N, C-alpha and C positions, 0 to 999 in steps of 0.2 A: 496716644489716641485715650482723651478721656471717657468717663462713662457716662451715659446721658442722665442729667436730673430731671427729676417728676417737677416740672414747674405746679407748685398747689394749688388747689381750689379754694377760693377767699369765702366765707358766708356772713351772714350781720344777723347780730340777734335784733329781738326785737327789745320796741324802748323800756326803759324801767325808772323809778327814779334815782337821781344821782347821788350819790353818796357824800359828793364832797361842797357843791352848790343848792343849798334851799330851792326846792321851787320848780327845779331845773328836769331833763330826763335825760337819759346815755343812752347811746346804741356802742354796742362793737364789730370790728369786724375782725374775723379769726381764721384762723388756720390749722390743723392737723401737722405736728411735727413726729415724723416716722422714717423708719428704713435709714440705708445704712450714710444717706446725705442729712441726717436731721440737725446734726451741729454746724455745717454749711448753713444753711437755710436758717435757722437760728442766729448763727451769724449775719448774717446779710438781713432778717427781716431786725433784729436789733440795731443796726445801724440808720434803718429809717423809722422808729420811737416805737418798735413793738415789745412787748412784755411775753416772757414766758408764766405758764399757769400749768404744773402736772405735763400731759402732753399736747398741749396747745397753747398757737401763740397767736397773741390779740393786741389791738390797737383801740383809743375812741373811736369812733367813728358816728357823732352826733350831729343832729339838726342844726343849725345857726348857733354852734357854740365849740369854744378852740380854747375851752378854758385849760387843758391836761394838756403840758408841753411837756416834752422828755426833755430829761437834763444828766450831764456829767459832769464830775469831776476831772479836769485834768492833773493827773495822778505825777508826774513829772514836774511839775510846774506848782505843787501843793506846798501853801507857806503857813502855818497853823497861828493861831493868833495868839493871840497873851492864852484867852481862854480858853482854845484849845490844848496850848502846850499845858496849861495846869491839869487838863485832864489827863494827856498821858502819862506824865508824872504820876498824879493820883494813881492810876489804874495799871503802872510797869509791871508791878507784879505778877497781873494775871498771866497766867499758861494756855496760851492759844494753841488748840489743835486741830491740822485739816483732817477730818475724818471720810472713811464711804458715807454714800448716803442712804446708811442704814438707821431710823430710828429704834430709838429708845425708852424705856418707861422714863425714867430721868428725862432726858428733852420734853417728853409730856406732860407732867408734870410743871417744869418749868412752863410752859407754853401757857398750861392751863391757869397758873399765878397770874402770867403775863395777862392771861384776856383778862381775868377776871376783878385786874386791877386798873388797866388803860383801857380795854373794849370790851364793858358786858353788856351784852344785848345784841351784840354786835353778829355779823355773817357767821365767823367761826366759834362764838360762844358756845356751837352744840356739839364740835369735834368730840370725835372719841379717837379712843387709839390707833382704830381700825382706818378711820378719816386722815388721821396727822399721817399713816404709815404711806399713804397714797399721797398727801401732799408732800412730804420725802422723798419716797422712795420711786413714784412714776414718774421717772426724765430719760427721756431718749438722749439728751446733750449729756457734756460732762461738768458734771454736779457734783457738791461737795457739801457737809456741815462742818460750819468753823465753831469747835467749842472753848469755849471761853473758862474756864476753871481755877478758882485761889488754889494756892501753894498750899502743899500741905508737907505738914513734918517729917514724914518716915518716904517720901519720894512715892506714895500711891496717889493717883489721879484727887484731885483734891474739887471743894464742891463746885455744882457747876453754876453760875450765874447768869450766864450769854452764851445762845446759839443764834447762827446764821445762817441760813440755807442761799447758798451762791453758785452760780456758774461763771465758769472759764470761756470767756470770749475768743476771737483769735484778738482781738483789740484792746481786753479790759477785762473788768470783772463787775458782773453784776448782781447787785442785790436783791435778791427776789423774796425772803422776809425774816427780819432778824423779830428773835426776843429775848426778856432780860428778866433777873430781877428789880422789882418796880422802888421798894421800900429798905434800900440800901441807905441808911443815914451819913455812912460811911466812904461811901461807894458814888455817887451819884454820876451820873451822866453816864451812864453804860447804853446807850443807845447809839448816841454820839462817838464816844470811847468805839463802838465797833465799826461806826463810819471809819474812824481816823485809820484803825485800824490797817480795814481793808486800801484807803489809801496808799498807806504805806507799803502794802504788801504787793500792788499793783507796779509802784514805780521802781520797788526792789524786783521785779520780775521783767521788767523792762516792757509793760505793758502802759499803754497810753491814758487808758479814761478808768475812771470807774463809773456805772451805771447807775443812777438813783432813781430809776423811774420817771413818775409823772409828779409835776410839781404844778399845784393849782391858787392862782394869784387870786385871793377870797378866802381862801380856803383856809383854817386857823394851823391845823394840823398837817398842813404839807409846808410851812414856811421853813423849816426847819435846815429846807436843801438849800437854800441860799444861802446860809451860812460858811459854804465850801467855797474856797475861789482858788484860783480861776475856776470859771463855771461854763457851762456851755447846754446851749436851748435848742431844740431842733425848730428850724422856722419854714417856711416855701423853698428857701434859697437853700437848704442845707443846717447844718452846723455852725451856728454864732455863737462866738463870746460875749461875755456881758460883759459890757464897760464899766468902768470905776465909778464912775457917776449915780450911771445904773444901778450897779452890786450894791453901792450903800444905799441908793433912798431904798432900798429890799430888804436891805439885812435890817434898816431905821424899821421896817413898816413893822417886819417882822416882830421886834423888838416891841411895837409898840401894841399889839394886839393881848388882849386881856386873855392869860390861858386859862378863863373855865368857859371861852367862848368853843371852846371845842379839846381833842385827847390833847394833852400834852406835847411840847413841841420837843420831841425828845429824841428823835432821832430812828423812830422805827422806822420802814421800808413798807406800808401796810398798801399801796394800791396794786389792784391784780389777786390779791390775797383770797384764797379763797380753803372753807374748809371742805371737807370729802371729796368726791369724784366731782369734777369740774363737771356742769350741764350747761351747756348753750342752747337758748332756742333761737331758733333761725326763724326769721321774721317774714311773717308772708303774707 
């Protein structure tokens, strides 16, 4: 006989300006992840488009807008493009380590440099070390920090150049937040490399998917997610694989967008990331 699972209570936030599409507003539906069954609840919600932020699972619930679409890579069938193969080769010397979700000063300093270069003035710009520790350590589910370091000559830990807060779900890896050095002239594409490494890890572990969060057509900074194929998106009829023709169109559309229109299309996973203790204001 199995123990009863608490049915979660869901709430809806008040409307706020949309961070992806100018002139629109966003709302979120959310619930708290807690208790002995938090992992199972997070897995179930992840399959229907929810994302985790600390101890909260949420998804968009916007009025008259459905632009945010959950997407995931089919890890076992992924074949890198020629550009992605060059990225993997260029960064193949990096030493990746799966670490417990415990924040460090080194990680925080890397995050500060990343935010200053890629997201100045953003919602996380004012994070302090306590906020960062909350983001990393306040997780009721199976969470890890994967660090990416340059090799050293004496076997000691090399310089930290990238990191990703990652949840291990029953059917895949969910990339919660990644950050990395942005001014590495000899090591470009670190954000994309972190995604490629997650796809490789999921396939090696027999996990079907890598969850990339929300793709927003029309938002330049979200277009990097269409570069990985096969790609599935969540529709009203469930998860649907993008057809080759549509996928080609979206990749061409992403390539045509001017990089100056938004944050560089660099593979950073930014949907749903919050600095400090998450505060959701319920609509009255």
